[in-house]
C-alpha positions as CSV (number, residue, x, y, z in Angstrom):
1,M,-5.0,30.4,-26.7
2,V,-2.4,29.1,-24.6
3,N,-4.7,28.8,-21.3
4,T,-7.8,26.9,-22.9
5,T,-6.3,23.6,-22.3
6,L,-5.7,21.8,-19.0
7,D,-3.7,19.3,-20.8
8,L,0.1,19.6,-20.6
9,D,1.4,17.8,-23.9
10,T,-1.7,20.1,-25.7
11,T,-0.3,23.3,-24.1
12,L,3.6,22.9,-24.4
13,R,2.4,22.0,-28.2
14,R,0.7,25.2,-28.3
15,V,3.2,27.4,-27.0
16,A,5.6,26.0,-29.4
17,E,2.9,27.0,-32.4
18,L,2.8,30.5,-30.5
19,V,6.5,31.1,-30.4
20,R,7.2,29.9,-34.1
21,K,4.8,32.9,-34.9
22,V,7.1,35.5,-33.6
23,I,10.7,33.3,-34.7
24,D,10.7,30.5,-37.5
25,Y,12.8,28.2,-35.5
26,E,14.6,25.0,-36.3
27,I,15.4,23.5,-32.6
28,F,13.2,24.4,-30.0
29,A,13.0,23.1,-26.6
30,I,10.6,23.7,-23.4
31,L,12.7,22.6,-19.9
32,L,10.7,22.1,-17.0
33,L,12.2,22.6,-13.5
34,N,12.7,19.9,-10.7
35,E,12.0,22.6,-7.7
36,K,13.8,19.8,-5.3
37,T,16.5,19.0,-7.3
38,Q,17.1,22.4,-9.0
39,D,17.5,20.2,-12.4
40,L,15.9,21.5,-15.6
41,R,14.7,18.5,-18.3
42,V,13.3,18.4,-21.6
43,R,9.3,17.9,-21.5
44,F,8.9,19.2,-24.9
45,H,11.1,19.6,-28.1
46,V,11.5,20.1,-31.5
47,G,14.9,19.2,-33.7
48,Y,16.6,17.1,-30.5
49,P,17.5,13.4,-31.4
50,K,15.4,11.2,-28.9
51,E,17.9,9.9,-27.3
52,I,19.9,13.4,-26.2
53,A,16.7,14.9,-25.4
54,D,15.8,12.3,-22.9
55,R,19.5,12.9,-21.4
56,V,19.3,16.4,-21.2
57,N,19.4,16.9,-17.3
58,I,20.9,21.0,-16.8
59,K,21.7,22.1,-13.4
60,V,20.5,25.7,-12.6
61,G,23.2,27.8,-13.5
62,E,24.9,25.8,-16.0
63,G,24.4,26.5,-20.1
64,V,22.6,29.2,-21.7
65,T,19.0,27.8,-20.2
66,G,20.7,27.2,-16.5
67,Q,22.0,30.7,-16.6
68,A,18.3,32.2,-17.6
69,A,16.6,30.5,-14.8
70,Q,19.5,31.4,-12.2
71,L,19.0,35.2,-13.7
72,R,15.6,34.8,-13.8
73,Q,16.0,36.8,-17.3
74,A,16.5,36.3,-20.9
75,V,19.8,35.0,-22.3
76,L,20.9,35.7,-26.0
77,V,23.8,34.2,-27.1
78,A,24.7,35.8,-30.7
79,D,27.7,33.0,-31.5
80,V,27.8,30.0,-28.9
81,L,31.1,29.9,-30.0
82,D,32.5,32.7,-27.6
83,A,30.0,31.4,-24.9
84,D,32.1,30.6,-21.8
85,G,29.8,27.0,-20.6
86,Y,28.0,26.3,-23.1
87,I,26.5,23.1,-23.5
88,D,26.9,21.1,-27.0
89,A,23.9,19.4,-26.4
90,V,22.8,19.2,-30.0
91,P,25.4,19.3,-33.0
92,N,26.4,22.7,-35.2
93,V,24.7,25.0,-33.3
94,R,25.9,28.7,-33.5
95,S,23.7,31.0,-31.4
96,E,20.8,30.2,-28.9
97,L,17.8,32.6,-26.9
98,A,16.8,31.4,-23.5
99,I,13.6,32.7,-21.6
100,P,12.7,31.8,-18.2
101,L,9.0,30.9,-17.6
102,I,8.4,32.8,-14.3
103,I,4.9,32.5,-12.2
104,K,4.5,34.3,-9.2
105,N,7.8,35.1,-8.0
106,R,9.0,31.8,-9.2
107,V,10.8,30.0,-12.1
108,I,9.2,26.6,-13.6
109,G,11.2,26.4,-16.8
110,V,13.2,27.8,-19.6
111,I,12.1,28.1,-23.5
112,D,15.3,27.1,-25.4
113,I,15.4,27.9,-28.8
114,E,18.8,27.3,-30.9
115,A,19.7,28.2,-34.5
116,R,23.0,26.4,-37.0
117,E,23.7,30.2,-37.9
118,P,25.5,33.0,-35.8
119,D,23.6,36.4,-35.0
120,Y,20.2,34.5,-35.8
121,F,18.5,35.8,-33.1
122,T,17.6,39.7,-31.7
123,E,16.9,42.1,-29.2
124,E,13.4,42.4,-30.7
125,H,12.9,38.5,-30.5
126,K,14.2,38.5,-27.1
127,R,11.9,41.5,-26.1
128,L,8.7,39.9,-27.6
129,L,9.3,36.4,-26.2
130,T,10.0,38.1,-22.5
131,L,6.8,39.8,-23.1
132,I,4.7,37.0,-23.7
133,G,6.8,34.5,-21.3
134,S,4.6,35.0,-18.5
135,R,1.4,34.4,-20.0
136,M,3.0,31.1,-21.4
137,A,4.0,30.5,-17.8
138,V,0.6,30.2,-16.3
139,G,-1.0,28.4,-18.9
140,I,1.9,25.4,-18.6
141,E,1.9,25.7,-14.8
142,N,-1.8,25.6,-14.8
143,A,-2.0,22.5,-16.9
144,R,1.1,20.9,-14.6
145,L,-0.9,21.2,-11.7
146,H,-4.1,19.5,-13.2
147,T,-1.8,16.5,-14.8
148,R,-0.2,16.3,-11.6
149,T,-3.7,16.0,-10.0
150,T,-5.0,13.9,-12.5
151,R,-2.0,11.3,-12.3
152,Q,-2.7,11.4,-8.7
153,A,-6.4,10.3,-8.5
154,R,-5.2,7.8,-11.2
155,T,-2.8,6.3,-9.3
156,L,-4.8,6.2,-6.1
157,L,-7.6,4.6,-7.9
158,L,-5.4,2.2,-9.7
159,L,-3.2,1.5,-6.0
160,N,-6.8,0.3,-4.9
161,E,-7.5,-1.8,-7.7
162,I,-4.1,-3.2,-7.6
163,A,-4.8,-3.7,-3.9
164,R,-8.3,-5.4,-4.5
165,E,-6.9,-7.9,-7.0
166,L,-3.4,-9.0,-5.6
167,T,-4.9,-10.1,-2.5
168,S,-7.0,-12.6,-4.6
169,I,-4.2,-14.3,-6.0
170,L,-2.6,-17.1,-4.4
171,N,-0.3,-18.8,-6.9
172,L,3.1,-17.1,-5.9
173,D,4.4,-17.4,-9.2
174,E,1.6,-16.2,-11.0
175,L,1.4,-13.6,-8.4
176,F,4.7,-12.6,-9.5
177,R,3.7,-12.3,-12.8
178,R,1.0,-10.0,-11.9
179,I,2.6,-7.5,-9.5
180,A,5.3,-6.9,-12.3
181,E,2.2,-6.3,-14.8
182,L,0.1,-4.0,-12.7
183,V,3.6,-2.1,-11.4
184,S,4.3,-1.1,-15.1
185,R,1.0,0.5,-15.4
186,L,2.2,2.5,-12.9
187,I,5.6,3.5,-14.0
188,D,7.2,2.2,-17.1
189,Y,10.5,0.6,-15.8
190,Q,13.0,-1.2,-17.9
191,M,13.9,-3.8,-15.6
192,F,12.0,-5.3,-12.4
193,S,12.8,-7.7,-10.0
194,I,11.4,-9.3,-7.1
195,L,13.6,-10.7,-4.3
196,L,12.9,-11.9,-1.3
197,L,14.8,-13.1,1.8
198,D,15.7,-16.1,3.2
199,S,15.5,-16.1,6.9
200,N,18.1,-18.7,7.4
201,T,21.1,-17.3,5.3
202,Q,19.6,-13.2,5.7
203,K,20.2,-13.4,1.8
204,L,18.2,-11.5,-0.9
205,Q,17.2,-14.4,-3.6
206,H,15.8,-13.0,-6.8
207,R,12.5,-14.8,-6.9
208,F,11.2,-13.1,-10.5
209,A,12.8,-10.7,-12.6
210,L,12.2,-9.1,-15.7
211,R,14.6,-7.5,-18.4
212,F,12.8,-5.0,-21.4
213,K,9.8,-7.0,-20.7
214,E,11.9,-10.5,-20.9
215,T,11.3,-13.5,-18.0
216,I,15.4,-13.8,-17.0
217,H,16.8,-16.0,-14.4
218,I,19.0,-14.5,-12.2
219,K,20.8,-16.9,-9.3
220,H,22.8,-13.9,-7.7
221,D,22.1,-14.0,-4.1
222,I,22.4,-10.3,-2.3
223,P,23.6,-10.3,2.0
224,Q,21.4,-7.8,3.6
225,G,23.5,-4.6,3.0
226,R,24.8,-4.9,0.1
227,G,23.8,-3.3,-3.1
228,I,21.1,-1.0,-3.7
229,V,18.3,-3.6,-2.4
230,G,20.9,-5.1,0.1
231,A,20.6,-1.4,1.5
232,A,16.9,-0.7,1.1
233,A,16.4,-4.1,3.2
234,E,18.5,-3.1,5.9
235,S,17.4,0.3,6.5
236,R,14.0,-0.9,5.7
237,Q,13.3,2.5,3.8
238,A,13.0,2.8,0.3
239,V,16.0,3.5,-1.8
240,L,16.3,6.5,-4.8
241,V,19.3,6.5,-7.0
242,S,19.5,9.2,-9.7
243,D,23.0,7.6,-11.2
244,V,23.8,4.7,-10.2
245,S,27.5,5.1,-11.5
246,K,28.2,7.5,-8.5
247,D,26.7,5.2,-5.9
248,P,29.6,2.5,-4.8
249,R,26.6,0.8,-3.3
250,Y,25.5,-0.4,-6.4
251,V,26.5,-4.3,-7.8
252,L,26.5,-4.3,-11.2
253,L,23.8,-6.9,-12.8
254,N,22.5,-5.2,-15.2
255,P,25.4,-3.1,-17.6
256,E,22.7,-0.9,-19.1
257,T,21.4,0.3,-15.8
258,R,21.8,3.9,-14.8
259,S,19.0,4.9,-12.1
260,E,17.6,2.8,-9.8
261,L,14.5,2.5,-7.6
262,A,14.5,-0.5,-4.6
263,V,11.8,-0.7,-1.8
264,P,11.5,-3.0,1.0
265,L,8.6,-5.2,1.2
266,I,7.7,-5.2,5.1
267,Y,5.0,-7.8,6.4
268,K,3.8,-7.5,10.2
269,D,7.2,-5.6,10.8
270,K,9.2,-7.5,9.2
271,V,11.1,-7.1,6.2
272,I,10.5,-10.0,3.5
273,G,12.0,-8.5,0.6
274,V,12.6,-5.8,-1.8
275,L,11.1,-4.7,-5.1
276,D,13.4,-3.3,-6.9
277,L,12.8,-1.3,-10.4
278,E,15.8,-0.3,-13.0
279,H,15.9,2.2,-15.8
280,T,18.7,2.9,-18.8
281,R,18.2,6.9,-18.2
282,R,19.5,8.6,-15.4
283,G,17.3,10.4,-13.2
284,F,14.6,8.1,-14.5
285,F,12.8,7.9,-11.1
286,N,11.6,10.2,-8.9
287,E,9.6,11.1,-5.8
288,D,6.3,10.7,-6.7
289,H,7.7,7.1,-8.0
290,K,9.2,6.3,-4.7
291,R,5.9,7.2,-2.5
292,T,3.8,5.2,-5.1
293,V,6.0,2.2,-5.1
294,T,6.3,2.2,-1.1
295,T,2.4,2.0,-1.0
296,L,1.6,-0.3,-3.3
297,A,4.9,-2.6,-2.1
298,A,2.7,-2.7,1.9
299,Q,-0.1,-4.5,-0.5
300,V,2.6,-6.3,-2.1
301,A,4.1,-7.5,1.1
302,I,0.7,-9.2,2.2
303,A,-0.2,-10.6,-1.1
304,I,3.2,-12.7,-1.2
305,E,2.8,-13.8,2.3
306,N,-0.8,-14.5,1.6
307,A,-0.3,-16.8,-1.4
308,R,3.0,-18.4,0.4
309,L,0.8,-19.2,3.3
310,Y,-2.2,-20.7,0.9
311,E,0.2,-22.6,-0.6
312,E,2.0,-23.7,2.1
313,I,-1.3,-25.2,3.6
314,A,-2.5,-26.6,0.1
315,R,0.4,-28.7,0.2
316,Q,0.4,-30.0,4.0
317,E,-3.5,-30.3,2.9
318,K,-2.0,-33.6,0.2
319,R,-0.9,-35.3,3.0
320,L,-3.2,-34.1,6.0
321,E,-3.1,-37.3,7.7
322,R,0.7,-37.5,8.0
323,D,1.2,-33.6,8.8
324,L,-1.6,-32.9,10.6
325,A,0.1,-31.4,13.4
326,L,2.1,-28.6,11.4
327,A,-1.1,-27.5,9.3
328,R,-2.4,-26.8,13.1
329,E,0.8,-25.1,13.9
330,L,0.9,-22.8,10.6
331,Q,-3.0,-21.7,11.1
332,F,-2.0,-21.0,15.0
333,R,0.4,-18.6,13.8
334,L,-2.0,-16.4,11.9
335,L,-3.4,-15.8,15.3
336,P,-1.9,-13.3,17.4
337,Q,1.6,-14.4,19.5
338,V,0.8,-11.7,21.7
339,L,-1.9,-9.5,22.8
340,P,-2.5,-5.9,22.3
341,K,-1.3,-3.5,25.6
342,L,-3.6,-0.7,25.9
343,R,-3.3,1.8,29.0
344,D,-7.2,1.7,29.7
345,L,-8.2,-1.3,27.8
346,E,-7.7,-5.5,29.1
347,V,-7.6,-7.6,25.9
348,A,-8.4,-11.4,26.4
349,A,-9.0,-13.6,23.4
350,K,-8.7,-17.9,23.0
351,F,-9.2,-20.5,19.9
352,V,-10.4,-24.1,20.0
353,P,-10.7,-25.6,16.6
354,A,-12.8,-28.7,16.5
355,R,-10.9,-30.2,14.3
356,A,-7.1,-30.0,14.6
357,I,-7.3,-26.9,12.0
358,G,-10.6,-25.1,11.8
359,G,-12.1,-21.8,10.3
360,D,-12.5,-19.6,13.7
361,L,-10.7,-16.4,13.4
362,Y,-9.3,-13.7,15.7
363,D,-6.8,-10.7,14.9
364,F,-6.1,-6.8,16.4
365,V,-5.0,-4.3,14.1
366,N,-3.4,-1.4,15.3
367,Y,-4.2,1.8,14.3
368,S,-2.9,5.9,14.7
369,L,-4.1,7.9,17.6
370,S,-4.3,5.2,20.3
371,R,-7.1,3.1,18.6
372,L,-7.1,-0.6,17.9
373,G,-9.3,-2.9,15.3
374,I,-10.8,-6.1,16.8
375,V,-11.6,-8.9,14.5
376,I,-13.6,-12.1,15.3
377,G,-14.6,-14.6,12.4
378,D,-16.5,-18.1,11.8
379,V,-15.5,-19.7,8.5
380,S,-18.0,-21.5,6.9
381,G,-17.0,-25.6,7.0
382,K,-14.5,-27.5,9.1
383,G,-10.7,-28.7,8.6
384,A,-7.8,-27.4,5.9
385,P,-10.3,-25.9,3.7
386,A,-11.5,-23.8,6.2
387,A,-8.6,-22.8,7.6
388,I,-7.3,-21.8,4.0
389,Y,-10.2,-19.4,3.7
390,A,-9.9,-18.1,6.8
391,A,-6.0,-17.5,5.3
392,L,-7.7,-15.8,2.5
393,V,-9.9,-13.5,4.6
394,N,-7.6,-13.1,7.2
395,G,-4.9,-11.5,4.4
396,I,-7.9,-9.7,3.1
397,L,-8.7,-7.9,6.3
398,R,-5.3,-6.7,6.5
399,S,-4.3,-5.2,2.8
400,H,-7.5,-2.9,3.9
401,A,-6.3,-2.4,7.3
402,P,-3.8,0.6,6.3
403,I,-6.8,3.2,5.4
404,E,-8.2,2.6,8.8
405,P,-11.9,1.8,7.7
406,G,-14.4,2.1,10.3
407,P,-16.4,-1.5,11.3
408,A,-19.1,-1.1,8.7
409,E,-16.9,0.2,6.0
410,M,-14.4,-2.4,6.7
411,L,-17.1,-5.4,6.4
412,S,-18.2,-3.7,3.0
413,A,-14.9,-3.9,1.8
414,V,-14.0,-7.5,3.1
415,N,-17.5,-8.9,1.2
416,N,-16.8,-7.2,-2.2
417,S,-13.1,-8.4,-2.1
418,L,-14.3,-11.8,-1.5
419,G,-17.3,-11.3,-3.8
420,E,-14.6,-10.7,-6.9
421,R,-13.2,-14.0,-6.4
422,R,-16.1,-16.0,-5.0
423,I,-15.7,-19.6,-3.6
424,E,-18.7,-22.3,-4.0
425,G,-19.8,-22.6,-0.5
426,Q,-17.5,-20.5,1.8
427,F,-18.3,-17.6,3.3
428,V,-17.4,-16.0,6.7
429,S,-19.0,-14.2,9.7
430,I,-17.1,-11.6,11.0
431,I,-17.7,-8.9,14.0
432,Y,-15.0,-5.9,13.8
433,A,-14.9,-3.3,16.2
434,V,-12.4,-0.4,16.6
435,W,-11.3,0.7,20.2
436,D,-10.4,4.5,20.3
437,D,-8.3,4.2,24.0
438,A,-8.0,7.8,24.5
439,E,-11.9,8.8,24.3
440,R,-12.9,4.9,25.4
441,T,-15.0,4.5,23.1
442,L,-16.2,1.6,20.8
443,Q,-17.7,1.0,17.7
444,V,-19.1,-2.3,16.4
445,A,-20.5,-4.0,13.2
446,N,-21.4,-7.8,12.8
447,S,-22.0,-10.0,9.6
448,G,-23.7,-12.9,11.0
449,L,-21.8,-14.2,13.9
450,P,-24.2,-14.2,17.2
451,R,-24.7,-10.9,18.6
452,P,-22.0,-9.7,21.7
453,I,-22.5,-8.9,25.3
454,Y,-21.8,-5.8,26.6
455,C,-22.0,-5.7,30.5
456,H,-22.2,-2.2,32.2
457,N,-24.0,-0.7,35.5
458,G,-24.3,-4.3,37.3
459,K,-26.4,-5.2,33.9
460,V,-26.2,-7.3,30.8
461,E,-26.8,-5.9,27.2
462,V,-27.3,-7.7,24.2
463,I,-25.8,-5.7,21.5
464,E,-28.1,-5.8,18.6
465,A,-26.0,-6.1,15.9
466,T,-26.9,-8.3,13.3
467,G,-25.8,-8.7,9.5
468,L,-25.4,-11.1,6.6
469,P,-22.5,-13.3,6.2
470,L,-19.1,-11.9,4.2
471,G,-19.1,-13.3,0.5
472,L,-22.1,-14.8,-0.1
473,F,-24.5,-11.1,-1.6
474,D,-22.8,-8.3,-3.5
475,D,-24.6,-5.1,-1.9
476,A,-24.7,-5.9,1.6
477,D,-24.8,-3.2,3.7
478,Y,-24.2,-3.6,7.6
479,D,-25.2,-1.1,10.8
480,E,-22.6,0.4,13.3
481,F,-23.2,0.4,16.6
482,N,-21.5,3.4,19.1
483,F,-20.8,3.0,22.8
484,R,-18.6,5.3,25.0
485,A,-17.3,3.0,27.9
486,K,-16.5,3.9,31.6
487,P,-14.2,1.9,33.6
488,G,-15.4,-2.0,34.5
489,D,-17.3,-2.1,31.6
490,L,-16.8,-5.1,29.5
491,F,-17.5,-6.8,26.1
492,V,-17.6,-10.0,25.0
493,F,-17.8,-11.3,21.2
494,F,-17.6,-14.9,20.6
495,S,-18.6,-17.4,17.5
496,D,-21.3,-19.8,17.5
497,G,-19.3,-23.1,18.6
498,I,-19.5,-21.6,22.2
499,L,-23.4,-21.5,21.6
500,D,-23.6,-24.7,20.1
501,A,-21.4,-27.1,22.0
502,R,-24.0,-30.2,22.8
503,N,-23.5,-32.8,26.0
504,N,-24.4,-35.9,25.8
505,D,-28.3,-35.0,25.5
506,G,-27.9,-33.0,23.0
507,E,-28.6,-30.0,24.9
508,L,-26.9,-27.1,23.4
509,F,-24.7,-24.9,25.6
510,G,-26.9,-21.6,24.5
511,R,-26.7,-18.1,25.4
512,Q,-28.6,-18.0,28.4
513,R,-25.6,-19.6,30.1
514,V,-23.4,-17.5,28.5
515,E,-25.2,-14.3,29.9
516,Q,-25.0,-15.9,33.5
517,I,-21.5,-16.4,33.4
518,V,-20.6,-12.8,31.9
519,S,-23.1,-11.6,34.4
520,R,-21.5,-13.2,37.5
521,A,-18.3,-12.7,36.3
522,A,-18.7,-9.0,35.4
523,D,-16.1,-7.4,38.5
524,K,-13.8,-10.2,37.1
525,S,-10.6,-9.7,34.5
526,A,-11.1,-10.1,31.3
527,D,-8.4,-13.2,31.3
528,W,-10.9,-14.7,34.0
529,I,-14.0,-14.8,32.1
530,V,-12.6,-16.2,28.8
531,D,-10.9,-19.2,30.6
532,T,-14.3,-19.2,32.8
533,L,-16.5,-19.8,29.7
534,F,-14.4,-22.1,27.8
535,K,-13.9,-24.2,31.5
536,A,-18.1,-23.8,31.4
537,V,-18.3,-24.8,27.5
538,L,-16.0,-27.9,28.7
539,E,-18.2,-29.1,31.4
540,H,-21.0,-29.3,29.9
541,A,-19.9,-30.9,27.0
542,G,-18.4,-33.9,29.1
543,S,-17.1,-36.6,26.7
544,E,-18.4,-35.3,23.8
545,D,-16.0,-33.5,20.7
546,P,-16.9,-29.8,20.0
547,F,-18.8,-29.8,16.5
548,D,-17.4,-26.5,15.5
549,D,-14.6,-24.3,16.3
550,Q,-14.6,-22.3,19.5
551,T,-13.6,-18.5,19.9
552,V,-13.7,-15.9,22.6
553,V,-12.6,-12.5,22.6
554,A,-13.4,-10.2,25.7
555,I,-12.3,-6.5,26.3
556,K,-12.5,-4.7,29.7
557,V,-12.1,-1.2,30.4
558,K,-9.7,-0.7,33.3
559,G,-10.4,1.2,36.6
560,S,-13.1,0.4,39.3
561,P,-17.0,1.1,38.0
562,A,-18.3,4.1,40.0
563,K,-20.2,2.9,42.6
564,R,-24.1,3.0,41.9
565,K,-25.9,4.9,44.7
């Protein structure tokens, strides 16, 4: 009967029913063992006051149940008044019987039964429950493993859903509230705070706080390194405290708090704040909670930075004439401040907006194992609206980057995210490529930018990668092209602002000129090629102002090409 279900709560209830057929108990508990901390905690109980059951936390070796776990055999106490080390959890108990749950020579928990009269339990009770204990242990362990696997799968799905939703919320106050709601779906906290780091004072400021589901305002700023949250910010690592009363770092803000979990918010390798969760129960937070919130914190940091940048640009747009120079500076800060340095690849990039701010973008995303994601994009429209949309796209790209998708997968993911919060008349064309520096391979996918150029063996080849722009159609698929490069091979990516540059006669610069320049400069550096393309476009346009943003990214494999015979 115990092994007929994989639901843990149902299994524990059936174990209790099975034991009752052997012993007519009044007080009963199943305690499961945390193998890492060697603590026994009540997972199912009958006859325990809830506040006592929630608080019970027994070390292996302590009390009757702890002894049963340590000795790996049943412990029968005829009268607890005569027992050394008895833990008085339930009032008026006189006798106790504890049966260890053992599977594959490993203790996973203890069944504990208590009675209010002495000598209630017999050696026959002990013998029978010991016999069926292993059977019950198998059922409980199977159900626990199933529950853990199901919970992990559900958590991963929820984290993915949260990541997609958060990157589309661009109002900070709304974002903070939504973060709190979504985290509560993962962890049943009682107190929750979002603290952001003030770069001037280097203090953590409470920007949002909940206490028993009620919004509160906390004006207490915390320096880095002080308190649990300050320690998380300073160490750049999650801090889990099972009992804050025993941690000298704890800053008393909520007197009811007993356990705390603080996780730093890190964006582009900088700490921008801390997520702080608290609970009135000791040992409430565990390693699973720590891993889950740490994973979520990466998405939260991106969403917060994205929303902060969006709000900043939106404020500047209201006084665009006066603050246009500042808006341009903000947009350029979205671009990489330093080009990536790889062992076998030269990287060069340049962006020139058609107005003070524009909608082109490029970025580089570090993958594991010497791989690099390369982004070049062109947002529809011009000026501040295009720059704001480019900021949104950049945030969405980086929110998907931690799972290191391939180019086609990344384009589909960004398209889905934009489709969930579609903005009328706005879309983006992107080329996404992944370079493997160890293998010297390049994967490329395109969603509407001009086809890139591949120069190798003295020939100029057009990469026939095409695709629909992102944010327009829900079900769009993208082809992926793979190349194994050799020393001297060159790839050039560019936005249509290069091709569409016009001179005074209305003549376009055109693809043919781009290919001719690349072909003649195949033996030059990536920097030289980018600079030469922009000089040629500028000379062609003459006094004509650029109509569209212009962006070029060039990558070249280091080393001299093999001489052709």
